[in-house]
N, C-alpha and C positions, 0 to 999 in steps of 0.2 A: 503494499498498498505506501503509495506517495505520502511527502509531507504535507502536501496540501490536502489531499484527501482524509488522511488522519486526523488533520487538524480541525476539519471541518466537521467529521464524525463527533471528535470530543466535545467540540460546542454544541453540536445538536443533543449529545446524551446528558449533558450539563443540566439542560432543562427540565430532566427526569432526575436528577439529582439534588440540585441546588435547593428546591423548595423543602426540602426534606431533612436536608443536612443540619445537625445541631455540634457547634464547635466551641461553645462555651462563650461565644462573643456578645451574645444577646440572651435577655432574660426568658426562660423556658417555660411555658405552660401546655401541659399535655393536654386539655381540654381545645386548644387552639388548633390541634390535629386532628381532622377529621377521618375515622377509619375508612369512610366510603369514597373517598377523595379518588378520581381517576382522571382528572383534566379532561382535554379536549379529545381523549383516546376512546376508540372502540375496540373490542375486543381481537377483530379482525387484524386489525394496524398493530395493536399490541403483540400479536403472535409473530410478525414480521420483524418488530424489533426484536423479541426475544429470541428469534432465530439467529439474526444478523449479530446478536450478541455472544451467542454461544459461539459461532464461528471466529468471531474476534477474540474471544476468550482463549479457545484453544491454540490459536497462534501465539497469544501471549503468555500462555502458559509454558509454552516449549520455550519460549525466549527467557522467560524467568529461569526456567531448568537450565539452559544452556548457559545462560549469564553467570549463575550461580552467585550471587551478589546479595540480592533483595530476598526476602521471603514475605509473604502475606498471611496474615491472621484475620479471619473473619469470625465475628462472634454472633450469635444468633440467640436471641431473646424473644420471649412473649407468652402470653396466657396460653393455656390448654387450647389446642383446636386452631389456633392462629397461623398455620400452616408452615411451619418451620421445615419439617421434615420434606414435603412436597417442593417447597422452594428450592432447597438444595437439591434434591434429585433434577430438579428441572432447569436451573439455571447452569448445573455443571454436567448436565447431559451431553457426553462425547469427549469430555475432557480426560486427557490421558491420565489413569488412577495411580500410575508410577509416580506421579508429581503432586498428588492431592491426596490428603487423609483428613477423614472426619472423625470426631470424638463426640460421643453424648455422653452426658455427667450426669448419672444418678443420683441417689442417696449415697453418701461418703460410706465407704467401708470402715472397719475397726482399725486398719491399717492407715486409711487416708485421714481418720481422726486424731492419729498419733501425730500429725505433721501439721503446719500451719495451714489456715484456710485456702492458700493458693497454690499448694505443693503438687496437688494431682492434676492441676491444670499447666503448671509449668513443665512437669515431665513431658507433657504432650506437645509442646510449641513447636512449630513448623522449622525444619532446617532451611538453609539459604539454599534457594533455588526453587521453594515449595511453597505449596499452599495449605495451610491448616485451618480448617473448619470446626469450630466449636457451636454444638448444639447444645445450648444451655452452656454454661461456665461458672468462673468464679462469682459472676456476678449473682448467682442463687444466694449467696452469702450475705446478700444485701436486700434481697428480695421475700423469699420462700422462710429465710431463717429470723428475717425481722418480723415478718406476719405471723409466725410462730416461734415466739421467744422460748418456749421448751426447747425447741432444738438447739438453741445457743447454750441452755444448762446442760447438755450432753456432749460439748465439743471439747471438754477436759481442758479448758483456757483457765488458768488462774484465776480465782474469782475477784480479788484485787484489780485486775485488768478488765473485767467485764462492768464499765461504767457507762453512764448514759451518753458519753461522747462514742461509744464505740462504733457507730454506724459513720460518724464525719470521719473517724479514723480509719476506717475500711475504706472511706472514698479516698483519703488522702494516698494510703497504701497502694490502690489499685492505681490512682492517676500518675503515680511515680515509676510504678512498676512498668507501665505504659509508654511512659516517657523515656525510660531505659531502654525498652524495647525498640522505640522508635530512632534512639540515637545509635543503636547497634544494626540497623537495615530491615527491622520488619515493620512493615507497613500495617498498622492496627485499623480495622473497619470493622464498627458495631452496628449492628440491626436490632431494633425492636418492632417488632411485626403487631402494629397497633389495631387488634382487631374489636370490634364492636361487641357488647354483653348481647345484643339481640342475632348477630351473625354465630357467637360462639354459640348460642343455644340451639340455632339451626343446625348447626354441623354436629353437635352431639346427639340430635334427634337423627341426623343422617346415619349416624354411627351404630345408633340403638335399630334403626330399621334395615339397614344393610348387613347380611349376615358375615359377608366378606371383611366388613369394618368393624365387628363386634369387638375384636379384641384390642382395638385401640381405647376402647372405652372400659372405665373404671367408675366404681361409685365414689372414690375418693376426689374424682373431677367433680362433683356436686358439690362436695364440703368445698372445694377450693373456690369453686364460683360463687357460694353464699359470701365469700371474702373479696368480693370484686372491687368495692371501693378501698379498702385498703392496700390491695395489689395495685391499683392505679397510683395511690399517693405515694407508695415505695418507689413505683416506677418514676415517677416525676421528680422526685427527691434524689434517685439515684442517675438518672440521666443530666438533670441540672448540676451535679457535682463532679460528674466525671465525664462530661462533654470536655474535648479540647481540640486545639488544630491539630495535636499530631495524633490523636484518637477519635474521632468524630462520631458521633451517634446518628444513626440515619432512622428517622420515625417514619416507617413504613405502612402507609395505608394499606390494611390486609383484607378487608372485606371482599375485593376483588381480586382472588389470587393472581390472575393474569395481569393487572397493573402493579401488584406488590414485584412479579419477577421481571417485569421493565425496570422497576426503580432498583431493585437489587443487583441486576446484570449490568445496568447503564453505571452504577456506582463502581462496581468492581473493574469493568473495563474501564470506565476514566481513570481510575486509580493506576492502573497497570501502565495505561497508555502514558500518563503523565512521568513514569519512569524512564521513558526513552529508551528501552531493551532492545540490545542488538546482540547478535549472535559473537562470539569471540573471533576475533582475528587471528589469522595462521599467519607466523613469520616466516621470512623467507626461506630459512634453514627447511622448515617443516613442509614449505612448499615445493622445495627439490626432492624431499624423500617422498613426497605424493607422486611426483612426476615418475620417480623411478618405479614405484609400487603400480602405477597406471600402467607404465609400460611393459611391466611384468605380468600382468594380468591379461593385457591385450595378446600378449605373444602365446598364451596358454591356448589359444585357438588354433 
């Protein structure tokens, strides 16, 4: 792709990124972001953008891998049934699995509880040249644990360290950690899939009515839904205190899955494109060796 075409594509994609990017430069209010937003797009046009982003992402992922300098960390958070799994599957369709790893974080194990709250995520960080995808992440420690303080009591943290400041302290620790990653060549992009309560209800009903989706549903989902307002408050506070230029949040309208995929794919492609990734150059000595190898191979016929 020529420089002009690439620049034009990046500029076009930014229109699906900028409205949803939170980088800490302005006040954030979750209620000002509508889950049903879809801009001027219809589903047909959206699918064309999604496919174009997949093609571009395949090329950029290969360049990232060959360049072996940068890495990309993608964090997906959202309420149950927000569409995290399907978004990851759709956006990365066709991407070489050798350069991309997905980690889903459930309730911590006994071993994980014997470490600091970020340990289990840290050991899963992407190597240089690779894309790491966190389906939920260390941010659960500022969400589900905050909504359920009884979980915090089981985390074996010295009692005198569990104060009213613990959430602000965790925000500070996470922000410092993400700044450290950015300074070492990891691009950090965070996505909150912002689904409405009505849409979540419908998706739960779909899971209950479709036998092939029954396995996705658990009665605990209903209990968590009853705490909707507390979760929304926790998300707002978390995004407000951990959004930064080096690790921005993207509040993705998620009621229309196809629009969410446009925003997510466009954000990833724009970020990788901005790195101006190039394939490694080959020195003259290697080129001479390649010429010899080419000659030997041709003579085999």
